[in-house]
C-alpha positions as CSV (number, residue, x, y, z in Angstrom):
1,M,-7.2,-7.3,-5.6
2,G,-9.0,-5.7,-9.0
3,I,-9.4,-2.1,-7.2
4,E,-6.6,0.3,-7.0
5,A,-4.5,-0.3,-4.2
6,Y,-2.4,1.5,-1.5
7,L,1.4,-0.5,-2.0
8,F,4.0,-0.7,0.7
9,R,7.3,-2.6,0.3
10,V,8.5,-4.1,3.3
11,R,12.4,-4.2,3.3
12,F,14.3,-6.4,6.2
13,K,17.7,-4.9,7.7
14,K,18.8,-9.0,7.5
15,K,17.6,-11.4,4.9
16,V,15.0,-13.9,6.1
17,D,14.4,-17.3,5.6
18,Y,11.1,-18.0,3.4
19,S,9.9,-20.6,5.4
20,E,10.3,-18.5,8.5
21,L,8.3,-15.9,6.8
22,D,5.8,-17.9,5.6
23,D,5.1,-19.6,8.9
24,F,5.0,-16.0,10.7
25,L,2.4,-14.8,8.3
26,K,0.2,-18.0,8.8
27,K,0.3,-17.6,12.7
28,Y,-0.4,-14.0,12.5
29,G,-3.7,-14.8,10.6
30,F,-2.9,-14.6,6.6
31,K,-4.1,-17.3,4.5
32,V,-2.4,-18.4,1.3
33,V,-4.5,-17.4,-1.8
34,G,-2.2,-18.2,-4.6
35,S,0.9,-18.9,-5.9
36,R,2.9,-18.4,-9.2
37,D,4.5,-21.9,-9.1
38,E,3.6,-25.6,-7.8
39,N,6.2,-25.0,-5.1
40,Y,4.8,-21.8,-3.4
41,N,7.8,-20.2,-4.1
42,Q,6.0,-17.1,-4.7
43,S,3.0,-16.6,-2.5
44,F,0.0,-14.3,-1.9
45,Y,-1.5,-13.7,1.2
46,E,-4.5,-12.4,2.6
47,L,-5.5,-11.1,6.0
48,K,-9.3,-10.5,6.2
49,S,-11.1,-9.2,9.2
50,R,-13.7,-6.6,10.2
51,K,-11.2,-4.0,9.8
52,G,-10.7,-4.8,5.7
53,V,-8.1,-7.1,3.8
54,T,-4.6,-6.5,4.1
55,E,-2.9,-8.4,1.0
56,A,1.0,-9.8,1.0
57,H,3.2,-10.8,-1.8
58,V,6.2,-12.5,-0.9
59,Y,8.4,-13.9,-3.6
60,P,12.0,-15.2,-2.7
61,S,15.4,-15.1,-4.3
62,S,16.8,-18.0,-5.5
63,E,18.6,-19.1,-2.1
64,D,15.0,-19.1,-0.5
65,K,15.9,-15.8,1.2
66,V,13.3,-12.8,1.6
67,D,15.0,-9.3,1.6
68,S,11.8,-7.6,0.9
69,F,8.0,-8.3,0.0
70,N,4.8,-6.0,-0.9
71,V,2.0,-5.4,1.3
72,R,-1.4,-3.6,-0.1
73,F,-4.9,-2.7,0.7
74,S,-7.7,-1.7,-1.3
75,V,-8.4,2.2,-1.3
76,I,-11.8,1.7,-0.6
77,S,-11.3,-0.3,2.5
78,P,-12.5,0.8,6.0
79,P,-10.0,3.5,7.4
80,K,-9.3,0.4,10.2
81,V,-7.4,-1.4,7.4
82,I,-4.7,1.2,8.2
83,E,-4.7,0.1,11.7
84,Q,-4.5,-3.5,11.0
85,T,-1.7,-3.0,8.2
86,F,0.4,-0.8,10.9
87,D,-0.3,-3.5,13.5
88,F,1.3,-6.3,11.2
89,F,4.1,-4.2,10.2
90,A,4.8,-3.7,14.0
91,A,4.7,-7.4,14.9
92,L,6.8,-8.4,12.0
93,N,9.3,-5.4,13.0
94,E,9.8,-7.2,16.4
95,K,10.6,-10.1,15.0
96,Y,12.7,-9.0,12.0
97,P,13.9,-5.7,11.8
98,L,12.5,-4.0,8.9
99,E,11.4,-0.5,7.2
100,V,8.6,0.2,5.7
101,Q,8.7,2.3,2.3
102,D,5.5,4.0,1.0
103,T,5.5,3.6,-3.0
104,E,2.8,6.5,-3.1
105,I,5.6,9.0,-1.4
106,A,7.9,7.5,-4.0
107,N,5.1,8.6,-6.7
108,H,4.9,11.9,-5.3
109,E,8.5,12.6,-5.4
110,F,9.0,11.4,-8.9
111,L,6.2,13.5,-10.1
112,T,7.5,16.4,-7.9
113,T,11.0,16.0,-9.1
114,T,10.5,15.4,-12.6
115,K,8.3,18.3,-13.2
116,L,6.1,16.3,-15.7
117,D,3.7,18.5,-17.5
118,D,0.3,16.6,-18.3
119,R,2.2,13.5,-17.5
120,K,4.1,13.2,-20.8
121,I,6.8,10.6,-20.1
122,V,8.4,11.4,-23.5
123,D,10.1,14.6,-22.0
124,M,10.4,13.5,-18.7
125,E,14.2,14.0,-17.2
126,I,15.2,10.9,-15.4
127,P,16.9,11.7,-12.0
128,D,20.6,10.8,-11.5
129,D,21.5,7.7,-9.2
130,E,22.3,10.3,-6.1
131,T,18.7,11.9,-6.7
132,Y,16.9,8.6,-7.0
133,E,18.6,7.3,-3.8
134,K,17.9,10.5,-1.6
135,N,14.0,10.4,-3.2
136,M,14.0,6.7,-2.2
137,K,15.0,7.5,1.5
138,K,12.4,9.9,1.6
139,T,9.9,6.8,0.9
140,V,10.5,5.2,4.3
141,I,8.1,5.7,7.0
142,P,7.5,5.2,10.4
143,I,5.6,2.3,11.6
144,D,3.0,4.4,13.3
145,A,-0.7,4.3,11.7
146,K,-1.5,7.6,13.7
147,K,1.4,9.2,11.8
148,F,0.4,7.9,8.3
149,S,-3.2,8.8,8.8
150,E,-2.4,12.7,9.3
151,N,-1.2,12.5,5.4
152,E,0.8,15.5,5.7
153,L,1.7,15.2,1.9
154,G,-1.7,15.2,1.1
155,I,-1.2,11.8,-0.9
156,R,-4.5,11.3,-2.8
157,K,-4.7,7.7,-2.3
158,R,-4.0,7.9,1.2
159,E,-6.8,10.2,1.6
160,M,-9.2,8.1,-0.3
161,V,-8.8,5.5,2.4
162,L,-9.3,8.1,5.3
163,I,-12.3,9.7,3.6
164,K,-15.5,7.7,4.8
165,S,-18.3,10.0,3.5
166,W,-17.9,9.2,-0.1
167,R,-18.8,5.4,0.6
168,K,-22.0,5.8,2.1
169,K,-24.3,5.5,-0.5
170,P,-23.9,3.1,-3.9
171,I,-23.8,5.0,-7.1
172,R,-25.0,2.8,-9.9
173,C,-27.0,5.2,-12.1
174,Q,-27.4,8.7,-13.1
175,D,-31.0,8.8,-11.5
176,T,-29.6,7.9,-8.1
177,L,-27.5,11.0,-7.9
178,S,-30.3,12.8,-6.4
179,R,-29.9,10.7,-3.6
180,V,-26.6,11.4,-2.8
181,S,-25.2,14.1,-0.2
182,R,-23.5,16.9,-1.1
183,E,-20.7,16.1,0.9
184,S,-20.4,12.7,-0.9
185,L,-20.4,14.5,-4.3
186,F,-17.9,16.5,-3.5
187,H,-15.5,13.6,-2.3
188,L,-16.4,11.7,-5.8
189,N,-15.4,14.7,-7.6
190,Y,-12.2,14.5,-5.7
191,L,-11.6,11.0,-6.6
192,E,-12.1,11.5,-10.6
193,E,-9.3,14.1,-10.4
C-alpha cells in the first residue's frame, strides 16, 4: 500500500480452510496481487472499486488452515472505503463467524496504559498478561460502519479517513498554500501532529 494504512485483524471463531477463504475472497471481488512464495501460500488481495481499495493479507498455518488474517485500507481513501470494508466483514461473518480487531484501538490502549512520555520506549512498563488480554478485548469492534465512523475514542487515523476537506486541493509546493482554504490548512496541521 505504501501510504499509512488503517489495519484490522479478522479472527475466525473456528479455523477456515485456506482454499475456501481464497475462493470466498475471489468470488467477493478481491484479486490476488502478490504472494511471498510460488504456491501462493501467503497471498495479498485487493478489492478495488469507486469506494476505494480494501486490501487483505492471508497467511495460513502449516496445516493449510487460517485462524486470522489482516485487512486494511489507506488513510487517504475516500470515506466510502469504510462502508466497503465493513460490508465485506459482514458478508464474511455470515459464512464464517468471526470477530474484528481494530489495531488502532490496540495502539490507543497501549499508549494510554503505558503512559509513555514523548514516546520513550526505553522507560515503558510492559503490561502483565491479564492487563494485555483485557486491553485486547477492547480492540474487538462491532461490524457496523456507522458505529466505526462515530469514532468515539477520537482515533487520529480513523479521523483522517472521515475528514474529506483536507483532500480538496493538492499541495505540492509552498506557493500553492495561498490557494488552499483555511479549513484545509487546519486539517493538514491536524494530520501533522
